[in-house]
C-alpha positions as CSV (number, residue, x, y, z in Angstrom):
1,M,0.0,0.0,0.0
2,H,2.8,2.4,0.9
3,P,4.3,2.8,-2.7
4,I,0.8,3.1,-4.1
5,W,-0.2,5.9,-1.6
6,C,3.1,7.7,-2.4
7,A,2.6,7.4,-6.2
8,M,-1.0,8.3,-6.2
9,T,-0.4,11.4,-3.9
10,I,2.1,13.0,-6.2
11,L,-0.4,12.7,-9.1
12,H,-2.6,15.1,-7.1
13,E,0.1,17.8,-7.0
14,T,-1.3,19.8,-10.0
15,S,1.0,22.7,-9.4
16,L,4.0,20.5,-10.2
17,P,5.1,20.0,-13.8
18,E,3.4,17.0,-15.6
19,E,6.7,15.4,-16.3
20,L,7.8,15.5,-12.7
21,R,4.4,14.0,-11.6
22,R,4.7,11.3,-14.2
23,D,8.3,10.4,-13.4
24,G,7.7,10.9,-9.7
25,F,4.7,8.5,-9.9
26,Q,6.7,5.8,-11.4
27,A,9.8,6.2,-9.1
28,L,7.5,6.2,-6.0
29,L,5.9,2.9,-7.3
30,Y,9.2,1.3,-7.4
31,H,11.3,3.1,-4.8
32,D,11.4,0.4,-2.2
33,V,12.3,-2.5,-4.6
34,L,16.1,-2.0,-4.1
35,E,15.9,-1.2,-0.5
36,D,13.5,-3.9,0.6
37,S,14.2,-6.9,-1.7
38,Q,16.9,-8.6,-3.6
39,L,15.0,-7.8,-6.8
40,K,16.4,-5.6,-9.6
41,L,14.3,-2.9,-11.3
42,P,12.4,-3.9,-14.5
43,D,14.5,-3.3,-17.6
44,W,11.6,-1.5,-19.3
45,L,11.7,1.3,-16.8
46,S,13.3,4.4,-18.3
47,E,16.9,5.5,-17.4
48,R,15.4,8.5,-15.6
49,I,13.2,6.5,-13.4
50,Q,15.9,4.0,-12.6
51,T,18.1,6.9,-11.6
52,L,15.4,8.4,-9.3
53,V,14.9,5.1,-7.6
54,G,18.7,4.6,-7.3
55,D,19.0,8.1,-5.8
56,M,16.2,7.3,-3.3
57,T,17.9,4.1,-2.1
58,F,20.2,4.1,0.9
59,E,21.8,1.4,3.0
60,S,20.5,2.8,6.3
61,S,18.4,5.5,7.7
62,Q,21.6,7.1,9.2
63,Q,23.1,7.2,5.7
64,E,20.0,8.7,4.3
65,M,19.7,11.5,6.9
66,I,23.3,12.5,5.9
67,E,23.4,11.9,2.0
68,L,19.9,12.9,1.1
69,W,20.8,16.7,1.2
70,S,23.3,16.2,-1.5
71,K,20.8,14.5,-3.8
72,P,18.8,16.4,-6.6
73,E,15.9,18.5,-5.6
74,D,13.4,16.2,-7.1
75,V,14.8,13.2,-5.1
76,R,14.3,15.2,-1.9
77,L,10.7,15.9,-3.0
78,L,10.0,12.2,-3.6
79,K,11.5,11.3,-0.3
80,L,8.9,13.7,1.4
81,Y,6.2,11.4,0.1
82,D,8.0,8.3,1.3
83,K,8.7,9.7,4.8
84,T,5.3,11.1,5.2
85,S,3.6,7.8,4.4
86,N,6.1,6.0,6.7
87,F,5.3,8.4,9.5
88,M,1.5,7.9,9.1
89,D,2.1,4.2,9.6
90,G,4.8,4.6,12.3
91,V,3.5,2.4,15.0
92,W,6.7,0.6,14.7
93,M,8.8,3.7,15.8
94,D,9.7,4.2,19.4
95,K,9.2,7.7,20.8
96,E,12.8,8.9,20.0
97,K,12.8,7.6,16.4
98,R,9.4,9.2,15.9
99,K,10.8,12.5,17.1
100,R,13.8,12.3,14.7
101,Y,11.5,11.2,11.9
102,A,9.3,14.2,12.4
103,E,12.2,16.6,12.6
104,N,13.5,15.2,9.3
105,I,10.1,15.6,7.7
106,L,9.8,19.2,8.7
107,K,13.2,19.8,7.3
108,L,12.2,18.2,4.0
109,C,9.1,20.3,4.0
110,D,11.1,23.5,4.3
111,D,13.5,22.3,1.6
112,V,10.7,21.2,-0.8
113,E,8.8,24.5,-0.3
114,K,11.9,26.5,-1.3
115,G,11.9,24.8,-4.7
116,Y,8.2,24.0,-5.3
117,G,6.2,26.2,-3.1
118,E,3.5,24.9,-0.7
119,L,2.2,21.6,-1.9
120,N,-0.5,19.1,-0.7
121,I,2.3,16.9,0.6
122,T,3.9,19.6,2.6
123,R,0.4,20.4,4.1
124,I,-0.2,16.8,4.9
125,A,3.3,16.4,6.4
126,R,3.0,19.4,8.6
127,A,-0.4,18.4,9.8
128,I,0.6,15.0,11.0
129,V,3.9,15.8,12.7
């Protein structure tokens, strides 16, 4: 459900360029394949989508918190969908992890709004943290 929620939510961001919504939708559908399985991405995915998924993939949450900020702006945008969805289903998080997660989401919101303005995802994220 998580990748589908992320993918469908970006499609509702009508203030984003259509190409970004289309590419973001596909990348969000496949974004956990490399992190959460031993599978490879389908060969028929475009190079752009494969690059986005690769840029969204990290070995650990600690690595992600450090390296995400050097990734392209569109990758940070996509990660906001990912992190917001994870936070909504965060019953697995202890209190300290939930606090760190919320801080990271708010930092992503600030970053995303600098590049894209206020979006549905930033409103959702701010409301739940």
